[in-house]
N, C-alpha and C positions, 0 to 999 in steps of 0.2 A: 417499407410502403410512406408517399410523404401523408402532411397532413394531408384531411380538409374541411371543410366547414360548408355549415349552412348559410344561407342566405337565409329567412322568411320575412319578406316585406306583405303589410299590411295596407291594400289604399285603396277609395274610393273610386266606385264603378268608371267615374268621369277622366278617370289620366289613367284608366286601365289600356286603352291603345293604347297611349304611349309611351307604357313600361314595353309593354311586350314588343313597342318599335329600336328603347333602346337596351331591347334586349338581344335583342334578337341580332342587332346590327355588332356585339363583342361578339370579338373573335373566338379571342382569352375562353369562352365557358363553351360547353358545347350543349345546354338543352337549356330546361328552366319546365320550374312543375304555375299549372295555376289553377285555380279553385277558387270557386263564389259559393262567399260564405256570410250569411248574415250579422253584422257587427254590432256590439251592443257599446252601452256608453252613459254614465250620467249624464255627460255637454250633449246636451243635443243641440248646442247653438248653428249646429252646420246642418242639425238632418233637416227633413223638406217635409210640412203638414205630412206627407202619405207617411213616411219614416219615422214621424213623431204618432203617430195612432198606432199603426203594428209594431212600434216600442226598437225599429231596427232600420241601420240604413247597409244599404245592399257595398256588401264591400267586394276584392281580390286579393285572395296569400297568394304569394308566389314566392317558390322556396329553388333557391338557386345552388348548385355546389361547386365548390370553387376550390384553389388555393390561398393560403394563408396571403403568399405574394398576390395575387387579385386582391385581394377585399377592399387596399383603397381603391383601385385605380373601379372595380368596381362600382363602391357609393359616390365615386365625383363623378360618375357616370350618370347613379338614378340620383343626383344634386338637385338636377333644375328637373326634370321632371317631377318629383315629389317631394320638392322643400314648398309648393305655390298651400300644397294639402295638408302640406306635413302628417305627409302617410313614415307609420310608424314600420319597424324595421328590426330588426335583431336579427344575433349571430351564433349559432350552435358548434360545436366542437364531436366531430363524429368519432366512433366507437368503429364501425365500421359500414362496408356497404360492400357492392357489388350486383352480379348479376345472375340469380338464380340458372342454375347451368354448369356454370364456372366458379371455380374458386375464388373464397372469401379477399374479399384487398383484409386488412387491417390498422385502422386510424390513428 
């Protein structure tokens, strides 16, 4: 089984649609997950007044399964969209993945 990784990117609401558009345009990935989250940080300089009062910022978490060979092209595609917002990301190895009802793939 090929190695599989997961890119996790945390982006502010202002660039969510641009990230969605970028990921949809990438033929190498089959899809991604998107979740709305509340981002907490000690660095409030980017927070609006409402966000400062609430104590968190509206953010979105993207999860993208990909092969290691796709990592560089995926990061390069997201760089122009995410750099201005200094969006945060990390990449995790996966031990296993699959669909329920089908045999599991070992990572």
